[in-house]
N, C-alpha and C positions, 0 to 999 in steps of 0.2 A: 276879590276878583280872581278868577282862576287863570292859569297860564293860557288856556285856550281863549278866554275872553280878552286878555291883554294882547295876544297875538292878533286876534280879530280886529281890535282897535288899530293896531299898528298898520295892518294891510288896508283897512278902511281909509286910513289917512292917505296912503299912497294912491288908492283907487278912486276915492270920491272926494278928497279934500286937498288935492294938489300938493301933497306933502306936508300939510299943516298938522304937526304933531302935538298941538296944544292939548288935545284930549287923550293923549297916549301917556300912561304913567311910565316915565323914564327916570331912573336913578340919577341923582345929580352928577355922579361920576360915570355915567353911561359911556361905554366904549363901543365905537364902531370901527370895524376894520374892513377895508375894501381895496380893490386894485388901483383906484385912482385917488383915494383919500382915506385918512384915518382921523378919528376924533376921540377925545378923551373926556368929553363933558356933554351933558344933555343940551346945553345952550349952543355949543358948536355944531352938534348934529342937527338940532332944530333949524338953525340958520341954513345949513346946507340943504336939508330936506325942503325948506321953503323956497329955495332957488331951483333945485332939481325937479321938484314935483310938478310945477307948471309946464316944464319942458318935456316931461315924459307923457306919452300918450299910450292908450291901450294897455295900461298896466294890468296884468292878469296873474292871479295865483293859480298856477296849473295844478299843484297838489301840495298839501300841507300835512305834516305829521306832528303830533304833540305827544311827548313822553315825559311825564313828570314836569320838571321846571325847564325843559328844553323843547324847542320846536325846530323843525327843518321844513323849508318850503322851496319849491321850484317856481320861479316867477319869470315872467317875460314882459318886456316893454319896448316901445319904439321912441326914438328921438328924431325930430325933423332933420337934424344936421348929420345923422349917422345912418348909413344905409342898412337896411335889414332889421330884423327883430333881435334884440339882445335877450339872452336867456341866462339865468343865474340860479345858483343854489344859495340859500341863505340860512344860517344857523342863528337862532335866537336863544337867549338865556334869561330866565325870570328869577328874581329872588325878592322875597318880602313884598310881593305885590307890585313890582316894577320891573321893567326891562332893564337889565344891567349890561348886556352885551349883544351885539349883532355883528356877524361876519358874513359878508357877501362875496361869493366866488364866481367870477366869470372872466371871459376873454375880453379885455378892455382895449385891445389894439385899435379898433376903429374909433372908439371914443377918444382915445389919446390923439389920434390923427386929426379928428375934428377939432379938438381943443387947440392943438398946435397951429392949425390953420385959421383959428379965430371963428370957426363956425359955431362953436358952443360957448 
């Protein structure tokens, strides 16, 4: 499977499968880095994605670049408890046919406020 195909599965899971990453090849030691959570295992990330995925609506990949074993995407989504559309840059790394790392970069201030108030 190519990097582009793996990245396509990853975003299909967010867009069409409510964050169900069961069909996405993730390395066992997959690392996810983000402004509100970090994970260092595929199992931990899959559990988070399974909770966050159903809450996110209108998840859209605005643009995606693939270069060798790396990809960069600009994505947007909405959450019912957070005002406005959230936009992020995401960096993905593939090795030996599996995603090994994802780093998502965005302003999470409104998400943190919603979480602190119990809305998320």
